[in-house]
LUMNUDO-165147 format. One record per residue: x, y, z of N, C-alpha, C, O in turn; chain. Coordinates in pm, 1 decimal, padded with zeros to 6 digits, always signed. Last residue first. Layout:
N
REC     n.xx     n.yy     n.zz    ca.xx    ca.yy    ca.zz     c.xx     c.yy     c.zz     o.xx     o.yy     o.zz chain
REC        X        Y        Z        X        Y        Z        X        Y        Z        X        Y        Z     A
...
END
This chain:
165
REC     n.xx     n.yy     n.zz    ca.xx    ca.yy    ca.zz     c.xx     c.yy     c.zz     o.xx     o.yy     o.zz chain
REC +00967.2 +01987.7 +01452.7 +00960.9 +02115.3 +01534.3 +01078.0 +02137.3 +01616.2 +01085.6 +02237.4 +01687.4     A
REC +01015.4 +01741.9 +01364.5 +01040.0 +01852.4 +01273.0 +01049.5 +01986.3 +01353.6 +01126.8 +02077.4 +01323.9     A
REC +01181.9 +01494.0 +01563.0 +01068.9 +01586.4 +01540.0 +01112.3 +01697.7 +01444.6 +01227.5 +01741.1 +01443.6     A
REC +01313.5 +01199.8 +01427.7 +01339.0 +01320.3 +01505.8 +01220.9 +01418.5 +01473.2 +01170.2 +01418.3 +01361.0     A
REC +01257.8 +00848.9 +01462.9 +01233.0 +00976.1 +01395.1 +01263.7 +01094.2 +01488.1 +01242.6 +01088.1 +01609.3     A
REC +01424.7 +00557.9 +01414.9 +01399.4 +00653.4 +01514.3 +01380.8 +00786.6 +01445.0 +01471.2 +00835.1 +01377.0     A
REC +01414.9 +00219.9 +01315.1 +01405.0 +00356.4 +01286.3 +01377.6 +00440.3 +01418.5 +01316.1 +00393.1 +01514.2     A
REC +01516.1 -00067.2 +01146.1 +01506.9 -00002.4 +01275.0 +01493.0 +00143.3 +01243.8 +01557.1 +00189.2 +01149.3     A
REC +01434.9 -00335.0 +00952.7 +01446.0 -00184.2 +00944.2 +01419.6 -00128.5 +01082.7 +01307.9 -00142.2 +01132.7     A
REC +01536.2 -00623.2 +00797.4 +01516.6 -00558.3 +00929.6 +01529.0 -00412.7 +00908.7 +01627.9 -00368.2 +00850.3     A
REC +01468.0 -00918.4 +00619.4 +01478.4 -00770.0 +00613.2 +01452.6 -00714.4 +00752.3 +01356.6 -00754.5 +00818.1     A
REC +01412.7 -01178.2 +00594.5 +01556.0 -01143.9 +00640.4 +01570.6 -00993.2 +00648.8 +01678.4 -00944.8 +00683.1     A
REC +01088.2 -01119.6 +00667.8 +01176.8 -01224.2 +00628.1 +01315.3 -01201.2 +00680.4 +01335.2 -01204.2 +00801.9     A
REC +01074.5 -00824.0 +00802.4 +01013.5 -00893.6 +00694.5 +01112.2 -00989.3 +00636.8 +01206.5 -00951.2 +00567.3     A
REC +01011.5 -00617.7 +01087.3 +01073.3 -00739.2 +01038.8 +01000.9 -00788.5 +00910.6 +00877.9 -00794.5 +00909.7     A
REC +01078.5 -00317.9 +01241.4 +00994.4 -00378.6 +01144.2 +01071.8 -00500.6 +01092.5 +01188.8 -00486.7 +01056.7     A
REC +01064.1 -00129.4 +01529.6 +01136.0 -00236.1 +01465.8 +01039.0 -00306.3 +01367.8 +00930.5 -00348.8 +01407.7     A
REC +01075.7 +00209.3 +01652.7 +01008.9 +00081.1 +01627.7 +01106.2 -00010.1 +01551.7 +01216.6 +00030.7 +01515.5     A
REC +00988.4 +00533.4 +01771.2 +01085.1 +00421.7 +01758.1 +01017.8 +00297.3 +01733.6 +00909.3 +00275.2 +01787.3     A
REC +00922.5 +00874.1 +01703.7 +00871.7 +00736.6 +01701.1 +00987.5 +00641.2 +01689.9 +01077.2 +00663.0 +01608.5     A
REC +00841.7 +01204.1 +01642.4 +00913.4 +01108.5 +01736.4 +00848.1 +00971.9 +01736.4 +00729.5 +00958.9 +01766.8     A
REC +00805.4 +01259.1 +01287.2 +00760.9 +01272.7 +01420.7 +00830.1 +01173.0 +01510.5 +00873.8 +01067.9 +01463.6     A
REC +01052.3 +01318.2 +01045.3 +00911.1 +01330.5 +01081.1 +00890.1 +01338.6 +01230.3 +00954.4 +01421.2 +01295.2     A
REC +01272.6 +01356.9 +00776.3 +01243.0 +01360.2 +00918.3 +01096.3 +01374.9 +00941.5 +01025.3 +01438.4 +00863.4     A
REC +01251.8 +01320.3 +00502.2 +01366.1 +01262.3 +00570.9 +01349.6 +01258.0 +00724.0 +01403.1 +01170.2 +00791.7     A
REC +00942.9 +01230.3 +00340.0 +01026.6 +01330.3 +00404.6 +01136.4 +01255.0 +00482.7 +01116.5 +01140.8 +00524.1     A
REC +00754.1 +01202.1 +00045.7 +00845.0 +01133.1 +00137.1 +00940.4 +01237.3 +00200.8 +01006.1 +01316.7 +00133.5     A
REC +00409.7 +01278.4 +00000.9 +00547.1 +01313.6 -00015.0 +00629.5 +01237.1 +00085.5 +00583.9 +01209.2 +00196.4     A
REC +00110.0 +01231.6 -00182.9 +00194.4 +01178.5 -00070.0 +00338.5 +01226.5 -00104.8 +00383.0 +01217.7 -00219.2     A
REC -00192.5 +01404.5 -00244.7 -00068.4 +01350.4 -00285.6 +00011.4 +01311.9 -00156.9 -00017.8 +01354.2 -00045.0     A
REC -00422.3 +01544.5 -00194.8 -00436.4 +01404.9 -00258.6 -00301.9 +01361.0 -00306.4 -00295.1 +01284.7 -00402.7     A
REC -00325.2 +01688.7 +00089.4 -00434.8 +01692.0 -00000.9 -00457.5 +01555.2 -00068.7 -00506.7 +01461.8 -00005.3     A
REC -00056.7 +01522.1 +00175.9 -00092.5 +01662.8 +00154.3 -00203.7 +01665.3 +00045.2 -00177.1 +01646.3 -00073.5     A
REC +00081.1 +01301.8 +00398.2 -00034.5 +01322.0 +00315.5 -00063.0 +01471.4 +00302.9 -00089.6 +01539.7 +00401.8     A
REC +00403.1 +01181.5 +00407.6 +00320.5 +01286.9 +00457.2 +00200.7 +01302.4 +00354.7 +00225.6 +01314.7 +00234.8     A
REC +00580.7 +00916.0 +00528.0 +00508.1 +00963.3 +00409.7 +00401.7 +01058.6 +00454.3 +00315.4 +01020.1 +00533.2     A
REC +00900.9 +00836.2 +00647.0 +00767.9 +00892.0 +00679.8 +00704.4 +00947.5 +00554.5 +00770.2 +01020.8 +00480.6     A
REC +01066.4 +00533.2 +00593.7 +01042.7 +00671.6 +00552.4 +00902.6 +00716.5 +00592.8 +00803.1 +00646.2 +00575.5     A
REC +01318.1 +00322.4 +00671.2 +01186.6 +00356.5 +00703.3 +01168.2 +00503.2 +00676.1 +01242.3 +00587.5 +00726.7     A
REC +01512.5 +00125.5 +00444.5 +01492.8 +00242.8 +00523.5 +01348.8 +00251.7 +00562.1 +01263.2 +00195.0 +00494.2     A
REC +01565.6 -00075.0 +00261.7 +01637.5 -00084.6 +00395.5 +01611.7 +00031.6 +00484.0 +01675.8 +00044.1 +00588.4     A
REC +01256.8 -00055.3 +00109.4 +01393.0 -00109.6 +00098.6 +01453.0 -00128.6 +00235.1 +01392.1 -00195.6 +00318.5     A
REC +01061.2 +00110.3 +00317.1 +01096.1 +00107.7 +00179.9 +01235.9 +00066.3 +00163.7 +01327.7 +00140.6 +00198.5     A
REC +00821.1 +00101.9 +00535.1 +00947.5 +00038.0 +00520.2 +00976.2 +00020.2 +00376.6 +00924.5 -00072.7 +00314.5     A
REC +00650.4 +00409.9 +00613.2 +00667.4 +00292.2 +00524.9 +00806.9 +00241.0 +00533.1 +00902.4 +00318.5 +00537.7     A
REC +00398.7 +00579.6 +00790.9 +00539.0 +00542.4 +00779.5 +00546.7 +00421.5 +00697.2 +00459.6 +00335.0 +00706.7     A
REC +00177.0 +00852.6 +00787.4 +00205.7 +00719.7 +00741.0 +00355.0 +00692.1 +00730.0 +00429.2 +00769.0 +00668.9     A
REC -00028.4 +01024.7 +01034.5 +00079.7 +01022.8 +00929.9 +00097.2 +00875.1 +00889.2 +00038.7 +00785.5 +00950.0     A
REC -00197.1 +01009.8 +01245.6 -00248.7 +01081.0 +01124.6 -00143.9 +01087.7 +01009.2 -00167.8 +01146.9 +00903.9     A
REC -00016.0 +00861.5 +01421.2 -00076.5 +00996.4 +01455.6 -00118.8 +01078.8 +01329.1 -00082.5 +01195.0 +01310.8     A
REC +00077.6 +00645.6 +01190.3 +00130.4 +00700.6 +01319.7 +00073.1 +00842.4 +01336.4 +00116.3 +00933.6 +01265.9     A
REC +00029.0 +00339.9 +01024.0 -00023.6 +00478.1 +01050.0 +00025.9 +00525.7 +01189.9 +00016.1 +00454.5 +01289.9     A
REC +00259.5 +00156.3 +00823.5 +00190.7 +00182.2 +00960.8 +00144.9 +00323.3 +00967.1 +00212.9 +00415.3 +00921.6     A
REC +00382.5 -00093.3 +00611.0 +00315.9 +00032.5 +00625.9 +00250.9 +00044.8 +00765.0 +00193.4 -00051.8 +00815.0     A
REC +00652.8 -00262.7 +00444.2 +00557.1 -00245.6 +00554.3 +00506.1 -00103.0 +00558.3 +00572.5 -00007.8 +00517.2     A
REC +00782.5 -00270.8 +00200.8 +00769.1 -00394.0 +00273.9 +00669.0 -00384.8 +00386.6 +00606.5 -00484.5 +00422.8     A
REC +00793.8 -00161.9 -00100.9 +00736.8 -00109.6 +00015.9 +00698.6 -00231.5 +00107.1 +00590.8 -00288.1 +00089.3     A
REC +01101.9 -00185.9 -00290.3 +00980.5 -00237.6 -00246.8 +00928.2 -00181.6 -00114.7 +01007.6 -00155.5 -00024.2     A
REC +01235.2 +00127.5 -00416.4 +01251.9 -00009.2 -00372.4 +01112.4 -00060.7 -00330.4 +01015.4 +00015.0 -00335.0     A
REC +01177.2 +00389.3 -00469.7 +01303.5 +00332.5 -00533.2 +01330.3 +00187.9 -00486.5 +01436.7 +00132.8 -00514.6     A
REC +00829.8 +00449.5 -00557.3 +00939.2 +00447.1 -00466.6 +01061.7 +00374.3 -00530.1 +01048.1 +00306.7 -00632.1     A
REC +00551.8 +00657.4 -00648.2 +00654.7 +00561.1 -00684.4 +00769.3 +00564.6 -00587.9 +00804.9 +00672.0 -00539.5     A
REC +00234.6 +00683.5 -00520.6 +00367.6 +00743.9 -00512.6 +00470.4 +00628.8 -00545.8 +00473.5 +00523.5 -00482.0     A
REC -00100.9 +00776.3 -00600.7 +00005.4 +00674.3 -00593.0 +00139.5 +00750.2 -00591.0 +00156.0 +00858.4 -00647.4     A
REC -00439.5 +00838.5 -00507.8 -00310.8 +00878.9 -00549.8 -00213.8 +00757.3 -00541.5 -00244.6 +00653.4 -00483.1     A
REC -00703.3 +00721.2 -00512.1 -00677.1 +00864.8 -00484.4 -00545.2 +00912.6 -00538.1 -00538.3 +01015.0 -00606.0     A
REC -00899.0 +00502.1 -00661.4 -00754.7 +00523.2 -00635.8 -00736.8 +00675.5 -00626.4 -00754.3 +00747.2 -00725.0     A
REC -01197.1 +00384.7 -00516.0 -01138.9 +00494.3 -00594.7 -00984.3 +00505.1 -00564.9 -00947.7 +00516.6 -00447.9     A
REC -01471.6 +00174.5 -00512.7 -01332.6 +00189.1 -00477.1 -01269.7 +00288.7 -00576.3 -01285.8 +00279.4 -00698.0     A
REC -01796.6 +00189.7 -00376.2 -01711.0 +00215.5 -00489.8 -01568.2 +00243.9 -00448.0 -01543.9 +00326.1 -00359.6     A
REC -02088.8 +00029.3 -00266.2 -01955.5 +00072.4 -00235.9 -01876.6 +00084.3 -00367.8 -01888.7 +00000.7 -00457.3     A
REC -02426.2 +00112.2 -00201.8 -02336.4 +00059.5 -00306.5 -02198.2 +00116.8 -00265.7 -02187.6 +00235.4 -00234.4     A
REC -02625.3 +00204.5 -00026.5 -02527.1 +00110.4 +00026.2 -02427.7 +00057.2 -00078.2 -02351.4 -00034.3 -00047.2     A
REC -02764.4 +00410.9 -00132.3 -02823.5 +00283.9 -00150.2 -02725.9 +00174.5 -00116.3 -02737.4 +00063.4 -00167.9     A
REC -02600.3 +00630.0 -00086.3 -02717.8 +00610.8 +00001.6 -02784.0 +00477.3 -00020.4 -02856.3 +00432.2 +00068.4     A
REC -02258.6 +00501.8 -00132.3 -02373.7 +00584.8 -00169.5 -02491.9 +00555.0 -00075.2 -02483.2 +00463.8 +00007.0     A
REC -01928.6 +00518.2 -00029.7 -02050.5 +00446.5 -00012.3 -02170.2 +00541.3 -00035.4 -02183.0 +00644.8 +00030.0     A
REC -01594.8 +00473.8 -00130.0 -01710.4 +00563.9 -00122.8 -01832.0 +00473.6 -00115.7 -01840.6 +00370.3 -00182.0     A
REC -01282.8 +00436.4 -00020.8 -01404.6 +00363.1 -00041.4 -01517.0 +00455.8 -00025.8 -01535.6 +00513.1 +00081.5     A
REC -00968.2 +00500.0 -00158.4 -01072.5 +00551.2 -00080.0 -01195.2 +00468.5 -00112.7 -01210.5 +00431.9 -00229.2     A
REC -00613.8 +00420.3 -00162.1 -00755.7 +00394.9 -00208.1 -00856.9 +00450.5 -00108.2 -00833.4 +00447.9 +00012.6     A
REC -00290.4 +00463.4 -00264.1 -00388.7 +00511.0 -00165.6 -00530.7 +00500.8 -00224.2 -00562.2 +00565.6 -00324.1     A
REC +00005.7 +00290.9 -00299.0 -00126.5 +00318.3 -00359.8 -00224.6 +00353.2 -00247.3 -00238.1 +00280.0 -00149.2     A
REC +00336.5 +00317.1 -00347.9 +00238.6 +00330.7 -00243.4 +00105.2 +00374.1 -00312.1 +00097.1 +00480.2 -00374.1     A
REC +00559.8 +00098.8 -00530.6 +00460.9 +00208.2 -00517.7 +00388.2 +00200.5 -00390.2 +00376.9 +00094.3 -00328.9     A
REC +00892.9 +00027.5 -00659.5 +00763.9 -00006.2 -00589.9 +00673.6 +00112.9 -00593.4 +00706.5 +00216.0 -00652.0     A
REC +01210.3 -00101.8 -00748.3 +01103.7 -00011.6 -00773.7 +00978.4 -00064.1 -00699.8 +00962.0 -00184.7 -00680.9     A
REC +01393.4 -00290.3 -00718.8 +01442.7 -00158.6 -00736.2 +01333.4 -00056.2 -00763.3 +01360.1 +00059.3 -00796.6     A
REC +01405.6 -00562.3 -00482.9 +01326.1 -00485.3 -00583.1 +01385.5 -00346.1 -00593.7 +01424.5 -00287.6 -00492.6     A
REC +01715.9 -00743.6 -00459.4 +01604.5 -00664.1 -00396.4 +01530.3 -00586.5 -00504.1 +01589.0 -00549.7 -00605.9     A
REC +01838.4 -00892.1 -00655.7 +01837.7 -00945.5 -00522.1 +01727.9 -00871.3 -00441.4 +01655.8 -00933.9 -00363.7     A
REC +01718.4 -00944.1 -00987.5 +01753.0 -00843.2 -00883.1 +01741.8 -00913.7 -00745.4 +01645.6 -00986.8 -00721.8     A
REC +01630.4 -01122.4 -01174.9 +01775.1 -01089.4 -01177.3 +01812.3 -01001.3 -01058.1 +01931.3 -00985.7 -01030.7     A
REC +01343.2 -01128.8 -01151.5 +01423.5 -01246.9 -01113.5 +01568.0 -01208.6 -01096.0 +01628.9 -01261.4 -01002.9     A
REC +01175.1 -00857.2 -01000.7 +01245.4 -00901.8 -01122.6 +01342.8 -01015.6 -01081.8 +01417.8 -00998.7 -00985.7     A
REC +00900.8 -00712.1 -00876.7 +00984.8 -00829.9 -00851.8 +01047.4 -00877.1 -00984.0 +00977.4 -00931.5 -01069.4     A
REC +00819.1 -00421.7 -00745.1 +00833.2 -00477.1 -00881.6 +00939.9 -00588.0 -00863.3 +01056.4 -00557.8 -00837.3     A
REC +00594.6 -00398.1 -00478.5 +00729.9 -00407.0 -00523.6 +00730.0 -00472.0 -00660.9 +00652.8 -00563.6 -00689.2     A
REC +00370.0 -00192.3 -00277.8 +00400.3 -00286.2 -00379.4 +00550.2 -00293.6 -00403.3 +00625.4 -00208.3 -00356.1     A
REC +00124.5 -00123.5 -00033.9 +00259.3 -00116.8 -00076.8 +00290.1 -00223.6 -00172.2 +00244.2 -00336.6 -00155.3     A
REC -00181.9 +00046.3 +00010.1 -00114.7 -00077.2 -00039.1 +00025.9 -00045.1 -00080.6 +00047.5 +00050.5 -00155.1     A
REC -00431.4 +00162.4 +00218.7 -00299.3 +00189.1 +00160.0 -00229.4 +00061.5 +00132.7 -00217.5 -00024.0 +00220.5     A
REC -00745.3 +00300.2 +00256.0 -00672.7 +00173.0 +00234.2 -00548.2 +00206.1 +00161.7 -00551.9 +00269.5 +00056.2     A
REC -00847.6 +00537.6 +00501.7 -00806.8 +00507.2 +00364.6 -00740.6 +00367.1 +00368.3 -00688.0 +00324.1 +00471.0     A
REC -01118.6 +00668.5 +00706.0 -00996.2 +00587.2 +00687.4 -00974.0 +00552.1 +00541.2 -01069.7 +00538.2 +00465.1     A
REC -01240.0 +01004.7 +00651.4 -01256.9 +00861.4 +00678.2 -01126.2 +00791.4 +00655.5 -01034.2 +00845.7 +00594.2     A
REC -01163.2 +01269.2 +00602.3 -01285.7 +01243.2 +00686.8 -01304.5 +01097.0 +00720.5 -01380.3 +01066.7 +00812.6     A
REC -00832.2 +01381.7 +00641.3 -00918.9 +01297.5 +00571.3 -01039.5 +01267.5 +00659.9 -01023.1 +01242.8 +00779.3     A
REC -00649.1 +01527.3 +00798.6 -00727.6 +01600.7 +00704.6 -00826.9 +01515.4 +00623.4 -00900.7 +01571.8 +00542.6     A
REC -00424.7 +01263.2 +00835.3 -00459.9 +01394.9 +00874.7 -00537.1 +01468.9 +00763.4 -00493.7 +01471.4 +00648.2     A
REC -00561.3 +00938.1 +00773.6 -00460.6 +01037.9 +00753.7 -00511.9 +01175.5 +00791.6 -00631.7 +01201.5 +00780.7     A
REC -00644.3 +00649.7 +00910.2 -00708.5 +00785.2 +00887.0 -00600.0 +00890.4 +00888.2 -00551.6 +00927.9 +00995.0     A
REC -00558.5 +00347.6 +00752.5 -00540.9 +00447.7 +00856.6 -00603.9 +00575.6 +00813.3 -00615.0 +00605.5 +00694.4     A
REC -00475.6 +00011.9 +00679.1 -00582.1 +00114.2 +00675.8 -00540.9 +00219.4 +00785.3 -00495.4 +00183.2 +00893.8     A
REC -00245.4 -00164.9 +00471.7 -00283.5 -00104.3 +00604.6 -00407.3 -00017.7 +00580.5 -00435.6 +00019.6 +00466.6     A
REC -00029.1 -00405.6 +00328.2 -00160.3 -00341.5 +00330.3 -00190.4 -00283.6 +00469.3 -00163.3 -00347.2 +00571.2     A
REC +00224.4 -00528.8 +00106.2 +00177.0 -00473.1 +00235.0 +00051.7 -00399.2 +00222.3 +00024.9 -00336.2 +00120.0     A
REC +00263.3 -00622.4 -00152.0 +00330.3 -00695.7 -00042.4 +00294.3 -00638.1 +00098.7 +00332.8 -00697.4 +00199.5     A
REC +00163.7 -00683.1 -00477.2 +00130.0 -00623.1 -00353.5 +00181.1 -00695.8 -00236.6 +00151.6 -00813.7 -00217.0     A
REC +00398.1 -00670.5 -00745.6 +00318.2 -00756.2 -00651.0 +00283.5 -00668.6 -00530.6 +00366.0 -00588.3 -00487.1     A
REC +00478.1 -00645.9 -01090.3 +00447.2 -00578.3 -00962.8 +00362.6 -00668.5 -00876.2 +00269.5 -00733.9 -00923.0     A
REC +00506.7 -00745.3 -01349.6 +00602.5 -00784.4 -01250.5 +00579.9 -00721.5 -01114.4 +00662.4 -00744.7 -01026.1     A
REC +00300.0 -00486.4 -01469.2 +00375.1 -00606.0 -01503.1 +00489.0 -00625.1 -01407.8 +00564.3 -00530.5 -01384.5     A
REC +00086.0 -00335.0 -01216.4 +00172.6 -00332.3 -01331.3 +00236.8 -00467.1 -01356.5 +00228.1 -00555.2 -01270.9     A
REC -00234.4 -00461.0 -01098.6 -00101.7 -00404.6 -01078.7 -00023.6 -00405.3 -01207.4 -00064.8 -00472.5 -01301.9     A
REC -00575.2 -00386.7 -01106.4 -00466.3 -00466.2 -01164.6 -00336.6 -00389.4 -01150.7 -00327.4 -00271.4 -01184.9     A
REC -00817.2 -00406.1 -00870.1 -00718.8 -00308.5 -00928.2 -00599.5 -00391.3 -00973.5 -00532.0 -00456.3 -00893.7     A
REC -01165.7 -00457.7 -00836.8 -01028.3 -00506.7 -00843.4 -00945.6 -00402.5 -00905.2 -00993.4 -00319.7 -00982.8     A
REC -01457.8 -00464.3 -00630.9 -01373.7 -00405.8 -00724.6 -01241.1 -00477.3 -00729.2 -01206.6 -00550.1 -00636.2     A
REC -01631.1 -00638.8 -00490.0 -01676.9 -00506.2 -00521.8 -01596.3 -00446.5 -00626.6 -01653.5 -00379.1 -00712.2     A
REC -01727.7 -00965.0 -00464.6 -01622.6 -00880.4 -00511.3 -01674.5 -00746.7 -00553.7 -01755.7 -00739.7 -00645.9     A
REC -01881.0 -01070.8 -00164.9 -01895.9 -01040.4 -00302.2 -01780.9 -00944.4 -00346.1 -01743.5 -00854.1 -00271.3     A
REC -01908.6 -01135.2 +00094.1 -01783.6 -01173.1 +00033.0 -01788.3 -01155.4 -00121.5 -01711.1 -01216.1 -00195.6     A
REC -02121.1 -01035.2 +00245.2 -02148.9 -01149.5 +00159.2 -02025.1 -01195.7 +00067.6 -02038.9 -01281.0 -00020.1     A
REC -02007.5 -00842.9 +00419.7 -02128.0 -00919.5 +00453.5 -02151.3 -01043.3 +00369.9 -02197.1 -01145.5 +00421.1     A
REC -01775.5 -00716.8 +00317.7 -01767.2 -00795.5 +00438.3 -01892.5 -00881.5 +00468.5 -01881.5 -00983.2 +00537.0     A
REC -01684.2 -00728.7 -00020.7 -01780.4 -00686.6 +00078.9 -01775.1 -00771.3 +00198.0 -01770.2 -00893.4 +00183.5     A
REC -01340.5 -00696.0 -00129.3 -01458.5 -00781.7 -00104.4 -01553.0 -00717.0 -00002.5 -01505.8 -00656.0 +00093.4     A
REC -01104.6 -00621.2 -00363.8 -01187.7 -00553.4 -00254.2 -01315.3 -00639.0 -00242.8 -01389.5 -00651.3 -00340.3     A
REC -00779.7 -00705.4 -00461.1 -00919.0 -00735.7 -00465.6 -00987.6 -00679.6 -00342.3 -00935.9 -00689.0 -00231.0     A
REC -00524.9 -00627.0 -00668.7 -00574.3 -00599.2 -00537.0 -00722.6 -00616.8 -00548.7 -00787.2 -00554.3 -00632.8     A
REC -00323.8 -00854.7 -00869.9 -00435.0 -00762.3 -00847.9 -00454.4 -00741.1 -00700.5 -00410.3 -00820.3 -00617.3     A
REC -00107.2 -00978.9 -01115.0 -00128.9 -00942.0 -00973.1 -00236.2 -00837.8 -00965.7 -00239.6 -00744.0 -01045.3     A
REC -00054.4 -01232.0 -01319.4 -00128.3 -01108.7 -01312.5 -00158.8 -01089.5 -01165.2 -00225.6 -01170.5 -01100.9     A
REC +00191.1 -01409.7 -01499.5 +00131.7 -01373.4 -01374.0 +00062.4 -01245.3 -01382.2 +00112.7 -01153.1 -01446.4     A
REC +00197.5 -01651.3 -01757.9 +00207.0 -01508.8 -01724.4 +00131.2 -01484.1 -01587.0 +00020.6 -01534.4 -01567.1     A
REC +00356.9 -01904.5 -01939.7 +00284.3 -01867.3 -01818.3 +00306.5 -01718.7 -01796.6 +00416.8 -01666.7 -01813.8     A
REC +00354.0 -01852.5 -02301.2 +00386.7 -01930.0 -02178.6 +00307.4 -01886.4 -02063.7 +00197.6 -01834.2 -02082.6     A
REC +00247.8 -01730.5 -02519.0 +00388.9 -01702.9 -02489.6 +00437.1 -01779.6 -02368.0 +00555.4 -01770.9 -02335.2     A
REC -00016.8 -01801.1 -02512.9 +00069.1 -01855.8 -02625.8 +00215.7 -01839.5 -02597.8 +00298.9 -01918.4 -02642.6     A
REC -00066.7 -01847.8 -02155.8 -00090.2 -01789.0 -02288.1 -00012.1 -01852.6 -02393.2 +00055.7 -01952.0 -02367.3     A
REC -00208.4 -01928.7 -01854.0 -00126.6 -01982.8 -01965.1 -00170.0 -01916.5 -02092.3 -00285.5 -01923.6 -02134.3     A
REC -00178.9 -01735.3 -01559.2 -00257.1 -01777.9 -01672.3 -00158.8 -01828.2 -01779.3 -00046.5 -01779.7 -01793.3     A
REC -00189.6 -01694.5 -01214.1 -00109.8 -01734.6 -01327.2 -00200.4 -01792.8 -01437.7 -00282.7 -01881.8 -01415.8     A
REC -00253.6 -01428.8 -01002.6 -00312.5 -01533.7 -01078.9 -00218.0 -01568.0 -01195.4 -00172.4 -01478.5 -01266.5     A
REC -00237.5 -01305.3 -00678.3 -00161.9 -01321.1 -00802.5 -00223.9 -01445.2 -00872.6 -00243.4 -01550.0 -00811.1     A
REC -00354.0 -01042.5 -00456.8 -00358.6 -01173.1 -00515.6 -00272.0 -01178.5 -00639.8 -00237.0 -01076.5 -00699.1     A
REC -00426.7 -00894.2 -00156.1 -00333.0 -00889.3 -00274.9 -00322.1 -01030.7 -00328.8 -00286.3 -01124.6 -00257.7     A
REC -00745.3 -00788.5 -00036.6 -00651.3 -00901.7 -00059.1 -00554.9 -00866.0 -00174.2 -00597.6 -00813.7 -00277.2     A
REC -00959.9 -00673.3 +00200.3 -00871.2 -00630.8 +00086.3 -00765.4 -00737.2 +00079.1 -00703.1 -00771.3 +00179.7     A
REC -01287.5 -00647.4 +00297.4 -01172.3 -00734.3 +00305.2 -01090.6 -00692.6 +00178.4 -01144.4 -00679.2 +00068.5     A
REC -01452.1 -00370.3 +00470.1 -01415.1 -00446.8 +00352.6 -01300.3 -00546.5 +00381.6 -01226.1 -00530.3 +00478.5     A
REC -01711.1 -00187.0 +00592.4 -01602.9 -00281.1 +00630.1 -01580.3 -00361.4 +00505.6 -01673.2 -00413.5 +00443.7     A
REC -01837.4 +00146.2 +00668.3 -01816.4 +00028.6 +00576.4 -01699.6 -00056.9 +00627.1 -01606.5 -00009.7 +00692.3     A
REC -02076.5 +00357.5 +00801.2 -01946.9 +00292.0 +00821.4 -01947.1 +00167.1 +00729.9 -02046.5 +00095.3 +00719.1     A
END
């Protein structure tokens, strides 16, 4: 069993062109806070939600990060991603971070929650069930019975899922 700390960070560097922000996802060892790995996000992209959950058919929990591409001229992000990471541990206790898959979205991924082996995401003003199929994620219009309320600043997403069956 492994335990990690996962952090979405943003670093501002001064270049010849001016200030530039670099957003990354950092993975730290729980025992000594040593940096295991980092994943650099795209230009203008920021990590805004993180969860861990064991998706159906996966032998171990996965780390899932939601992002948004933040552009100054837009009131709401028009693009984002769901990133799914796996942490592999070898017999000599060395941990390795692996990006399993990613799914582009049409807005920012404000919240993520695991529900009975499935994943639900607050994407823009909607809550979408994300279904894990092998090593890819699909967004479905209907999923499993569940009611909830997600709050993010001034953003509110209420949802009620209807059963597929």
